[in-house]
MDTraj code that builds the backbone (N, CA, C; nanometers):
import mdtraj as md
import numpy as np

residues = "MET PHE LYS LYS GLY PHE THR LEU LEU GLU VAL LEU ILE VAL VAL ILE ILE ILE GLY ILE LEU VAL ALA ILE ALA LEU PRO GLN TYR THR THR THR LEU GLU LYS GLY LYS SER ALA GLU ALA ALA THR ASN VAL GLY SER ILE ARG SER ALA LEU ASP ARG TYR TRP TYR GLN ASN GLY ALA ILE THR THR THR ILE SER ASN LEU ASP ILE ASP ASP PRO ASN ASN ILE THR ASN LYS LEU TYR THR TYR THR VAL THR ASP GLY GLY THR THR ALA THR THR ARG ILE TYR THR VAL THR ALA THR ARG THR ALA GLY GLY ASN THR TYR THR VAL SER TRP GLN GLN ASP SER ASN VAL SER GLY LYS LEU LEU ARG SER SER ASN LEU GLY GLY PRO THR SER".split()
xyz = np.array([
    [5.5644, 10.0154, 4.5238],
    [5.5930, 10.1153, 4.6231],
    [5.6715, 10.0506, 4.7372],
    [5.7872, 10.1128, 4.7683],
    [5.8719, 10.0623, 4.8755],
    [5.8500, 10.1429, 5.0031],
    [5.8504, 10.0720, 5.1178],
    [5.8391, 10.1392, 5.2473],
    [5.9794, 10.1639, 5.3003],
    [6.0008, 10.2825, 5.3526],
    [6.1301, 10.3160, 5.4113],
    [6.1204, 10.3027, 5.5623],
    [6.2327, 10.2612, 5.6247],
    [6.2360, 10.2496, 5.7699],
    [6.2759, 10.1094, 5.8115],
    [6.2758, 10.0876, 5.9419],
    [6.3146, 9.9593, 5.9987],
    [6.1923, 9.8852, 6.0474],
    [6.1997, 9.7553, 6.0395],
    [6.0909, 9.6743, 6.0940],
    [6.1098, 9.6621, 6.2446],
    [6.0061, 9.6226, 6.3133],
    [6.0119, 9.6047, 6.4572],
    [6.1158, 9.4990, 6.4944],
    [6.1265, 9.3943, 6.4164],
    [6.2231, 9.2883, 6.4429],
    [6.3663, 9.3407, 6.4342],
    [6.3952, 9.4229, 6.3350],
    [6.5289, 9.4791, 6.3215],
    [6.5636, 9.5686, 6.4407],
    [6.4699, 9.6475, 6.4850],
    [6.4926, 9.7344, 6.6001],
    [6.5155, 9.6505, 6.7261],
    [6.4379, 9.5458, 6.7453],
    [6.4544, 9.4588, 6.8616],
    [6.5914, 9.3910, 6.8618],
    [6.6370, 9.3474, 6.7468],
    [6.7688, 9.2833, 6.7375],
    [6.8786, 9.3825, 6.7756],
    [6.8687, 9.5052, 6.7296],
    [6.9677, 9.6075, 6.7630],
    [6.9657, 9.6353, 6.9131],
    [6.8477, 9.6456, 6.9721],
    [6.8359, 9.6706, 7.1162],
    [6.8962, 9.5547, 7.1956],
    [6.8724, 9.4327, 7.1520],
    [6.9285, 9.3154, 7.2212],
    [7.0805, 9.3153, 7.2110],
    [7.1341, 9.3469, 7.0955],
    [7.2799, 9.3516, 7.0777],
    [7.3408, 9.4593, 7.1672],
    [7.2801, 9.5766, 7.1735],
    [7.3293, 9.6840, 7.2599],
    [7.3239, 9.6404, 7.4061],
    [7.2162, 9.5736, 7.4443],
    [7.2038, 9.5235, 7.5819],
    [7.3138, 9.4252, 7.6167],
    [7.3478, 9.3375, 7.5250],
    [7.4553, 9.2407, 7.5484],
    [7.5895, 9.3123, 7.5631],
    [7.6156, 9.4086, 7.4774],
    [7.7405, 9.4838, 7.4856],
    [7.7516, 9.5602, 7.6179],
    [7.6422, 9.6196, 7.6629],
    [7.6426, 9.6910, 7.7906],
    [7.6658, 9.5933, 7.9057],
    [7.6029, 9.4763, 7.9000],
    [7.6206, 9.3758, 8.0056],
    [7.7651, 9.3286, 8.0144],
    [7.8353, 9.3273, 7.9043],
    [7.9755, 9.2864, 7.9035],
    [8.0652, 9.4013, 7.9502],
    [8.0375, 9.5223, 7.9072],
    [8.1259, 9.6360, 7.9333],
    [8.1084, 9.6959, 8.0726],
    [7.9896, 9.6935, 8.1298],
    [7.9644, 9.7601, 8.2567],
    [8.0488, 9.7059, 8.3719],
    [8.0606, 9.5758, 8.3917],
    [8.1471, 9.5282, 8.5011],
    [8.2933, 9.5702, 8.4837],
    [8.3420, 9.5703, 8.3622],
    [8.4795, 9.6129, 8.3370],
    [8.4963, 9.7609, 8.3694],
    [8.3987, 9.8407, 8.3346],
    [8.4019, 9.9841, 8.3636],
    [8.4016, 10.0079, 8.5145],
    [8.3175, 9.9354, 8.5864],
    [8.3097, 9.9486, 8.7318],
    [8.4418, 9.9104, 8.7970],
    [8.5036, 9.8030, 8.7505],
    [8.6325, 9.7603, 8.8035],
    [8.7391, 9.8668, 8.7793],
    [8.7375, 9.9275, 8.6632],
    [8.8334, 10.0322, 8.6309],
    [8.8149, 10.1532, 8.7225],
    [8.6906, 10.1900, 8.7496],
    [8.6640, 10.3008, 8.8412],
    [8.7160, 10.2697, 8.9810],
    [8.6930, 10.1483, 9.0285],
    [8.7395, 10.1097, 9.1621],
    [8.8920, 10.1108, 9.1699],
    [8.9578, 10.0681, 9.0642],
    [9.1045, 10.0707, 9.0643],
    [9.1553, 10.2140, 9.0723],
    [9.0888, 10.3043, 9.0042],
    [9.1270, 10.4452, 9.0106],
    [9.1085, 10.5024, 9.1496],
    [8.9976, 10.4685, 9.2121],
    [8.9720, 10.5170, 9.3479],
    [9.0717, 10.4581, 9.4473],
    [9.1049, 10.3318, 9.4311],
    [9.2017, 10.2710, 9.5234],
    [9.3417, 10.3261, 9.4990],
    [9.3717, 10.3666, 9.3764],
    [9.5018, 10.4276, 9.3475],
    [9.5163, 10.5597, 9.4225],
    [9.4070, 10.6352, 9.4323],
    [9.4095, 10.7595, 9.5104],
    [9.4448, 10.7292, 9.6558],
    [9.3794, 10.6272, 9.7113],
    [9.4062, 10.5904, 9.8510],
    [9.5498, 10.5434, 9.8687],
    [9.5970, 10.4619, 9.7774],
    [9.7335, 10.4104, 9.7879],
    [9.8359, 10.5243, 9.7825],
    [9.8112, 10.6235, 9.6980],
    [9.9008, 10.7391, 9.6888],
    [9.9026, 10.8169, 9.8196],
    [9.7834, 10.8432, 9.8749],
    [9.7769, 10.9180, 10.0004],
    [9.8366, 10.8392, 10.1168],
    [9.8127, 10.7085, 10.1206],
    [9.8713, 10.6250, 10.2260],
    [10.0242, 10.6290, 10.2161],
    [10.0769, 10.6245, 10.0943],
    [10.2213, 10.6334, 10.0751],
    [10.2775, 10.7672, 10.1225],
    [10.2054, 10.8752, 10.0956],
    [10.2491, 11.0079, 10.1416],
    [10.2497, 11.0153, 10.2939],
    [10.1445, 10.9619, 10.3549],
    [10.1366, 10.9615, 10.5014],
    [10.2497, 10.8772, 10.5593],
    [10.2755, 10.7635, 10.4993],
    [10.3824, 10.6747, 10.5467],
    [10.5174, 10.7463, 10.5419],
    [10.5457, 10.8127, 10.4313],
    [10.6729, 10.8849, 10.4192],
    [10.6820, 10.9971, 10.5228],
    [10.5719, 11.0688, 10.5422],
    [10.5703, 11.1774, 10.6406],
    [10.5879, 11.1230, 10.7825],
    [10.5297, 11.0053, 10.8103],
    [10.5479, 10.9429, 10.9417],
    [10.6936, 10.9048, 10.9651],
    [10.7595, 10.8554, 10.8621],
    [10.9019, 10.8232, 10.8748],
    [10.9827, 10.9487, 10.9069],
    [10.9556, 11.0571, 10.8351],
    [11.0267, 11.1823, 10.8621],
    [10.9977, 11.2315, 11.0044],
    [10.8704, 11.2225, 11.0449],
    [10.8314, 11.2663, 11.1793],
    [10.9054, 11.1849, 11.2855],
    [10.9154, 11.0547, 11.2643],
    [10.9823, 10.9681, 11.3616],
    [11.1305, 11.0028, 11.3724],
    [11.1946, 11.0267, 11.2576],
    [11.3370, 11.0612, 11.2604],
    [11.3608, 11.1962, 11.3294],
    [11.2678, 11.2889, 11.3133],
    [11.2839, 11.4211, 11.3740],
    [11.2456, 11.4232, 11.5223],
    [11.1447, 11.3438, 11.5628],
    [11.0897, 11.3526, 11.6975],
    [11.1093, 11.2266, 11.7821],
    [11.1512, 11.1172, 11.7197],
    [11.1719, 10.9935, 11.7938],
    [11.0436, 10.9258, 11.8385],
    [10.9318, 10.9623, 11.7789],
    [10.8022, 10.9035, 11.8145],
    [10.7106, 10.9068, 11.6922],
    [10.6030, 10.8322, 11.7012],
    [10.5018, 10.8303, 11.5956],
    [10.3814, 10.9106, 11.6433],
    [10.3245, 10.9891, 11.5555],
    [10.2018, 11.0600, 11.5879],
    [10.0846, 10.9911, 11.5192],
    [9.9699, 10.9886, 11.5824],
    [9.8496, 10.9333, 11.5192],
    [9.7622, 11.0448, 11.4626],
    [9.8096, 11.1682, 11.4736],
    [9.7373, 11.2834, 11.4210],
    [9.8021, 11.3250, 11.2899],
    [9.7310, 11.3024, 11.1810],
    [9.7886, 11.3297, 11.0486],
    [9.8191, 11.4776, 11.0299],
    [9.7419, 11.5653, 11.0922],
    [9.7664, 11.7087, 11.0767],
    [9.8981, 11.7521, 11.1417],
    [9.9582, 11.6684, 11.2255],
    [10.0902, 11.6995, 11.2834],
    [10.2028, 11.6745, 11.1838],
    [10.1755, 11.6093, 11.0747],
    [10.2776, 11.5749, 10.9761],
    [10.3019, 11.6910, 10.8807],
    [10.4106, 11.6824, 10.8050],
    [10.4468, 11.7900, 10.7132],
    [10.3829, 11.7738, 10.5747],
    [10.2599, 11.7260, 10.5730],
    [10.1836, 11.7109, 10.4472],
    [10.0444, 11.7692, 10.4682],
    [9.9745, 11.7925, 10.3572],
    [9.8346, 11.8331, 10.3666],
    [9.7532, 11.7133, 10.4114],
    [9.6695, 11.7308, 10.5114],
    [9.5879, 11.6217, 10.5654],
    [9.4815, 11.5830, 10.4630],
    [9.4877, 11.4605, 10.4076],
    [9.3873, 11.4203, 10.3088],
    [9.2466, 11.4090, 10.3673],
    [9.2338, 11.4079, 10.4998],
    [9.1008, 11.4063, 10.5620],
    [9.0296, 11.5405, 10.5487],
    [9.1037, 11.6460, 10.5149],
    [9.0448, 11.7793, 10.5010],
    [9.0002, 11.8102, 10.3592],
    [9.0121, 11.7145, 10.2684],
    [8.9740, 11.7363, 10.1292],
    [8.8218, 11.7339, 10.1163],
    [8.7688, 11.8302, 10.0447],
    [8.6253, 11.8324, 10.0179],
    [8.5908, 11.7174, 9.9241],
    [8.4801, 11.6517, 9.9451],
    [8.4353, 11.5379, 9.8645],
    [8.5362, 11.4237, 9.8647],
    [8.5981, 11.4004, 9.9767],
    [8.6967, 11.2923, 9.9860],
    [8.6277, 11.1572, 9.9748],
    [8.6995, 11.0615, 9.9228],
    [8.6469, 10.9263, 9.9101],
    [8.6829, 10.8402, 10.0304],
    [8.7983, 10.8651, 10.0898],
    [8.8506, 10.7817, 10.1977],
    [8.8697, 10.8628, 10.3253],
    [8.8667, 10.7925, 10.4376],
    [8.9033, 10.8482, 10.5663],
    [9.0344, 10.7818, 10.6071],
    [9.1329, 10.8624, 10.6431],
    [9.2670, 10.8131, 10.6715],
    [9.2934, 10.8146, 10.8216],
    [9.3533, 10.7056, 10.8714],
    [9.3880, 10.6959, 11.0130],
    [9.5277, 10.6367, 11.0271],
    [9.5899, 10.6694, 11.1400],
    [9.7199, 10.6123, 11.1755],
    [9.7037, 10.5451, 11.3110],
    [9.7497, 10.4218, 11.3214],
    [9.7473, 10.3474, 11.4470],
    [9.8906, 10.3197, 11.4886],
    [9.9250, 10.3611, 11.6098],
    [10.0599, 10.3406, 11.6621],
    [10.0676, 10.2042, 11.7278],
    [10.1613, 10.1228, 11.6813],
    [10.1803, 9.9903, 11.7385],
    [10.2970, 9.9844, 11.8350],
    [10.3542, 10.1004, 11.8660],
    [10.4668, 10.1055, 11.9587],
    [10.5976, 10.1269, 11.8863],
    [10.6947, 10.1797, 11.9592],
    [10.8265, 10.2028, 11.9020],
    [10.9336, 10.1592, 12.0005],
    [11.0484, 10.1281, 11.9469],
    [11.1672, 10.1030, 12.0277],
    [11.2726, 10.2016, 11.9800],
    [11.3919, 10.1857, 12.0264],
    [11.4989, 10.2779, 11.9864],
    [11.5301, 10.2672, 11.8376],
    [11.5061, 10.1502, 11.7799],
    [11.5431, 10.1307, 11.6398],
    [11.4260, 10.0929, 11.5498],
    [11.3098, 10.0659, 11.6058],
    [11.1976, 10.0182, 11.5256],
    [11.0720, 10.0982, 11.5579],
    [10.9968, 10.1254, 11.4563],
    [10.8661, 10.1883, 11.4744],
    [10.7610, 10.0970, 11.4119],
    [10.6491, 10.0819, 11.4780],
    [10.5439, 9.9938, 11.4286],
    [10.4159, 10.0770, 11.4203],
    [10.3620, 10.0879, 11.3010],
    [10.2376, 10.1623, 11.2836],
    [10.1637, 10.1095, 11.1617],
    [10.0359, 10.1458, 11.1544],
    [9.9525, 10.1096, 11.0400],
    [9.8846, 10.2357, 10.9892],
    [9.8932, 10.2596, 10.8609],
    [9.8215, 10.3694, 10.7958],
    [9.7064, 10.3060, 10.7188],
    [9.5850, 10.3518, 10.7447],
    [9.4674, 10.2905, 10.6840],
    [9.3816, 10.3957, 10.6158],
    [9.3341, 10.3624, 10.4978],
    [9.2357, 10.4434, 10.4260],
    [9.1101, 10.3587, 10.4134],
    [8.9978, 10.4105, 10.4603],
    [8.8728, 10.3351, 10.4606],
    [8.7659, 10.4128, 10.3842],
    [8.6936, 10.3408, 10.3001],
    [8.5828, 10.4016, 10.2246],
    [8.4631, 10.3083, 10.2312],
    [8.3480, 10.3660, 10.2608],
    [8.2250, 10.2890, 10.2579],
    [8.1408, 10.3417, 10.1429],
    [8.1054, 10.2513, 10.0519],
    [8.0250, 10.2900, 9.9357],
    [7.9400, 10.1721, 9.8931],
    [7.8148, 10.1975, 9.8682],
    [7.7264, 10.0920, 9.8201],
    [7.7133, 9.9754, 9.9163],
    [7.7250, 10.0028, 10.0452],
    [7.7114, 9.8966, 10.1436],
    [7.8368, 9.8147, 10.1638],
    [7.9453, 9.8482, 10.0954],
    [8.0724, 9.7760, 10.1081],
    [8.1773, 9.8675, 10.1701],
    [8.2666, 9.8086, 10.2459],
    [8.3766, 9.8832, 10.3043],
    [8.5053, 9.8418, 10.2348],
    [8.5771, 9.9407, 10.1834],
    [8.7041, 9.9173, 10.1154],
    [8.8160, 9.9706, 10.2035],
    [8.9226, 9.8956, 10.2141],
    [9.0341, 9.9364, 10.2987],
    [9.1658, 9.9195, 10.2243],
    [9.2467, 10.0225, 10.2305],
    [9.3843, 10.0158, 10.1829],
    [9.4694, 10.0433, 10.3056],
    [9.5615, 9.9527, 10.3386],
    [9.6432, 9.9767, 10.4572],
    [9.7885, 9.9423, 10.4302],
    [9.8744, 10.0057, 10.5069],
    [10.0184, 9.9825, 10.4996],
    [10.0663, 9.9655, 10.6417],
    [10.1324, 9.8548, 10.6675],
    [10.1787, 9.8250, 10.8024],
    [10.3305, 9.8291, 10.8057],
    [10.3840, 9.8976, 10.9059],
    [10.5281, 9.9051, 10.9234],
    [10.5647, 9.8278, 11.0498],
    [10.6107, 9.7062, 11.0320],
    [10.6550, 9.6243, 11.1450],
    [10.7656, 9.5313, 11.0962],
    [10.8561, 9.5868, 11.0203],
    [10.9643, 9.5144, 10.9542],
    [10.9155, 9.4365, 10.8338],
    [10.7859, 9.4289, 10.8131],
    [10.7280, 9.3672, 10.6937],
    [10.6368, 9.4688, 10.6277],
    [10.6503, 9.4823, 10.4985],
    [10.5672, 9.5766, 10.4252],
    [10.4585, 9.4983, 10.3542],
    [10.3337, 9.5388, 10.3736],
    [10.2240, 9.4753, 10.3018],
    [10.1158, 9.5781, 10.2772],
    [10.0488, 9.5643, 10.1676],
    [9.9389, 9.6535, 10.1368],
    [9.8295, 9.5775, 10.0667],
    [9.7056, 9.6094, 10.0974],
    [9.5938, 9.5371, 10.0381],
    [9.4778, 9.6315, 10.0125],
    [9.3995, 9.5950, 9.9143],
    [9.2698, 9.6566, 9.8931],
    [9.1699, 9.5450, 9.9110],
    [9.0851, 9.5556, 10.0103],
    [8.9915, 9.4490, 10.0412],
    [8.8490, 9.5004, 10.0326],
    [8.7615, 9.4147, 9.9868],
    [8.6199, 9.4442, 9.9902],
    [8.5622, 9.3573, 10.1013],
    [8.5002, 9.4207, 10.1993],
    [8.4627, 9.3484, 10.3206],
    [8.3653, 9.2345, 10.2939],
    [8.2811, 9.2474, 10.1946],
    [8.1830, 9.1427, 10.1697],
    [8.2458, 9.0200, 10.1028],
    [8.3665, 9.0379, 10.0430],
    [8.4370, 8.9286, 9.9745],
    [8.3476, 8.8575, 9.8729],
    [8.2697, 8.9337, 9.8025],
    [8.1802, 8.8762, 9.7020],
    [8.2288, 8.9089, 9.5614],
    [8.3541, 8.8874, 9.5406],
    [8.4086, 8.9103, 9.4063],
    [8.4403, 9.0544, 9.3787],
    [8.4572, 9.1351, 9.4826],
    [8.4913, 9.2740, 9.4631],
    [8.6346, 9.2892, 9.4170],
    [8.6758, 9.4116, 9.3885],
    [8.8100, 9.4332, 9.3377],
    [8.9138, 9.4044, 9.4443],
    [9.0197, 9.3389, 9.4060],
    [9.1329, 9.3171, 9.4954],
    [9.2599, 9.3400, 9.4179],
    [9.3584, 9.3958, 9.4835],
    [9.4899, 9.4134, 9.4211],
    [9.5901, 9.4489, 9.5267],
])
top = md.Topology()
chain = top.add_chain()
for i, resn in enumerate(residues, 1):
    res = top.add_residue(resn, chain, resSeq=i)
    for name in ("N", "CA", "C"):
        top.add_atom(name, md.element.get_by_symbol(name[0]), res)
traj = md.Trajectory(xyz[None], top)
């Protein structure tokens, strides 16, 4: 007479293998999610930056109020991930200096995507704790 089914050892081995696969895949999945969220911020920061350029050409000044721009204010989105701000660094007749920042706090970490206009273009995604978080 043969018994049908799995032994306890076989079930334990399968559970251990699944656990190992999850331990390998979960960090990669989390990183992919963070990249997607930061891509949203980068897109909105780019839209704000372009709108600020248009605003400056039309008005000769920079506004720190995003709702004054000719775009939908991403701060008014329901369930938004980021809070967007504009900081005016001053303007001259030919140069405008400002920073567009998107900030998100999640899981005790603060993520920032910013774009600075001061004749140098730079953008970063930083994790404030600097404990191996996503950067790009």
